[in-house]
N, C-alpha and C positions, 0 to 999 in steps of 0.2 A: 289713789290714783284707779282707775278704770280698767277692765278686763274683757276685751270686746270680742272674745274667743274664746269660748268655756264647756267644753259638755259634763255640765255639772248636772245633767238631770238625772236622776236615776236609771236606769232599766230603759234607756230611751235608745241608744246605739250603742256602740264600743266604750263609751266612758263611764261614769260610774254605774256600780252596780246596785247599789242599795243607796237609801235616805243616810245611813249611819255615813257611807263613803264621801255624800256628797259635803256633811256639816263636816267630816275633816277638811275636805277639799277648800270649804267656805272659811272655816277658822285657818288654818292656813295661810290662804290667801290675804284676810284679816289682818292675822300679824305680819305681814309684808306690807302693810300700808293698804290692802286693797280695798276699795268701801262700795264700788258696784262692778257686779260682772253680768256679763249677757248669756246668755244661755243657750248656746248656739249646736241643739243636736242635728246630726247628719239628717239630712234631705233629698230625696229622687226627686226628678222630674214627670215621671210617670204619672198622670191623672188618676187610675185606677187603684196606686198604691199610695199617692198622697190626700185622695178626698176624704176631709174631716180630720185631719193631720193635725192643722194646725188648730184649730178648736181643742181637741185633746193633749195637745202641747201647754195650753195655756193653761188647763186647767191642772198641767204637771206643775206649773210653773208656781201658782199660787199655792199648792198644798207643799212644793220644798219651802216656799217664802216662808211659809208660815210654822215650819220646823226649825226653820233659822231661826226666825223670832222666839220659839218656844227656848230653845237653848241657847238665845241672847248673843247669836252670833251676830257682827255688826255690818252686813251685807245683803246689799240690795239687790235683788235680781231682777234681769229685763229680758222682754223676749227677743230672740232673734232663732236664725238657723242658719248651718252652713249646706247650702245646697251646693250638691254634685251636677255639673252640667254636660260632664261625658256621659256617652253611653248612647244607645240605639234611639231615645226619645230627643228628637231636636228641640221641645217645646217648651215654655213653663207653664205651668200650673196656673190659673185664676188667681187674682191678685187677692182675692181672699185667701185662697190658700196658702201663701208665701207667706212666713214670718220673717219681714226684713228686721234690720236692726232697730230694734224700741219702735218699730212702725214708721218708720222714717223713709224715704226713697234710695237709700241705702240696702244693698242686698249683698252678704256674705256668700263668696261662690268658691266652690274648688272644681279642682279636674284630675282625671287618673295622671300617676306622675308620666307615664309616656304618650301622655296624649303628644299628638303633632298642632306646632302652632297656630300652623293656618285653621285648624278645627275650632283649635281655642278663642280665635279670633272671632272664628262667625258665629259663637254661642256668645261671648262678652256683645257684640252686635246683638244679638236678640232682646240679651237685657238691657241694654240701651234703647232699643224699638220700643220695649213696656215700659219705657217712663223710668228706668230705675237707673242707680249708676250702681256698675260691679264694686265691691273691694274685693279684691284677688287673696283668698288667703295661702300665704305660706309660698308664695313665686319662686321662693330661693329653692324649694325641692321638686319642680319639676324640672325633667330631665333638660327639653329644649331649653329653659331659661340659666341651668349651669352651662351648657353647653355655646348659649349666646344669649348672655345679659342684657342685651339693647333689645330683646324681645319684651321686658319686663320695662325697660325703659319708654318704648315705644306705648306700651300700655300708659305708663305714663302722663304721657303727651296728649292720648285720648281723653285722658279726665277722667281715667279709672285711679283708683286708690291700692297700695300696695301694703298689706300686712306680715310684717315677719314673727315667724314662731320665735318664741323664746329662747328655746330649747336648740334650734337650731343656730343660734347667737354663742348658746355656753357650748357646742363642737357634740351635741351627743344624738346631735341627727346624722353623723356622716362629714366627713370631709368636704367634700361637692359642696354639700347645702351650706356649713360654716360659709365657706369661702365667698359659696355667692352670696348670701347674706350680709356677710362683712362689705361687699364691694357696694349691693345696694345701700345699704344705711351710708357708707363711707360717701355717697355720689349724692345723697340726702334725697332718693327715690322712695324712699317709706316715708308711711304717712302714720302707722302704729305699730307698735310691736302687742302683742298679746299672747298668753300662755297655751293656750291650746292643748289646757288640761286635760287629760284624761283617767286622773289617781291622785290619790295625794302619796302614795311611796315611788310613782315613774311619773314624769311628766304631768309635774306636779304644778298648782295654780300659784307656787311661792313664787315673788317675784324681786327677793334679796338677791340672789344669786345674780338675778342680770343687771339688777343695778350696780354690782360689786365688776359685774364685766364688763360693763359701757363705762365706768371710772377710770379703768384699767387699762381699757385697749380701746376704745372709743371716746377719748377725750370730746374729739368735734361733735358728739350728738348730744341732743337736749332729753334727757329722759322726759322731763316733765311734759315736752311737748305731746312726746312719743307715746306716755303712758297717761296722761291726765289731757290735756288741753285738746289734742285729736279726736280722742275717743268720745270725749264728750262733747265737741262739738258733732261728731256725727249723729251720736244719740238724739241731736237737736235739730235735727235735718241740714246741718251747716255744713260747709266744705273743711278738710283740713289744710291748715295752715303750712306752711316751709320756712324754715330760717332763713 
C-alpha cells in the first residue's frame, strides 16, 4: 500500500518530533502493509516564509530515508507537502518552491476547517491556473462540507481529487467527520484514503484498523483502489480511477 499523506519528517511541523518517532511511525506502517510513504509537511503560501524550504525539505527527506535504510525498515519515502491555501496571502509560491506529490502536477492542499466554500473555490482555481491539480486533504473535516457534502461533489466534478483521512473513517476525529467521510466514500467520490499520521501513538500510520473497518462497514469500497492503485497513479502523474 501507499500512504499519500503523512507527517513523518521529524521536526518540520506538528507531526514527528524526532528521527526515533519517524522510525517508529514507518515501522508501524510497514507492519500494516505500507511500502511507500509520501512525506507531506505543512506548508504555507507566503513567499517570505517558504523561500528555500523546498530544498531544505528534500535534504530532510534524504536524511530520513538513510535512517530508515540503516534500521532496515522497508519504506520508501517520497517528496510532497500539504499546502495550506487559507490565510491572508492569495497566491502560490513559485513552482520550484512547491513540493508537489512526487514532483507531479498533483498538489496536496488543505484549508482552515471553518473556511467558507466560496473562498476555497477561489483558491482551488488558483492552483488550477498554475497548471496543477488539487488533491484536497480531508474534505470531510471542513465545516462547510459537513453541512453540505454537495460542495465536495462539485469539487470532484471539476476534476479535483478527494483524500479521506483514515481516522475520520475510524470515528476518532468526531461524528461529523465520520458521517461526512462515510457519505463521500459510499458515493464513490473519494479517490484516496491516507493516514495523515502525526505520531506512532496517536493518529498513526498503521492502516490495519482501517482495513478492518472498510471490510466491516464499507463492503462496497475497494481498499486496493483507494490505498494502492490510485495513490500509485497520482505518484506517476496519472489521474485516479473510480470503480
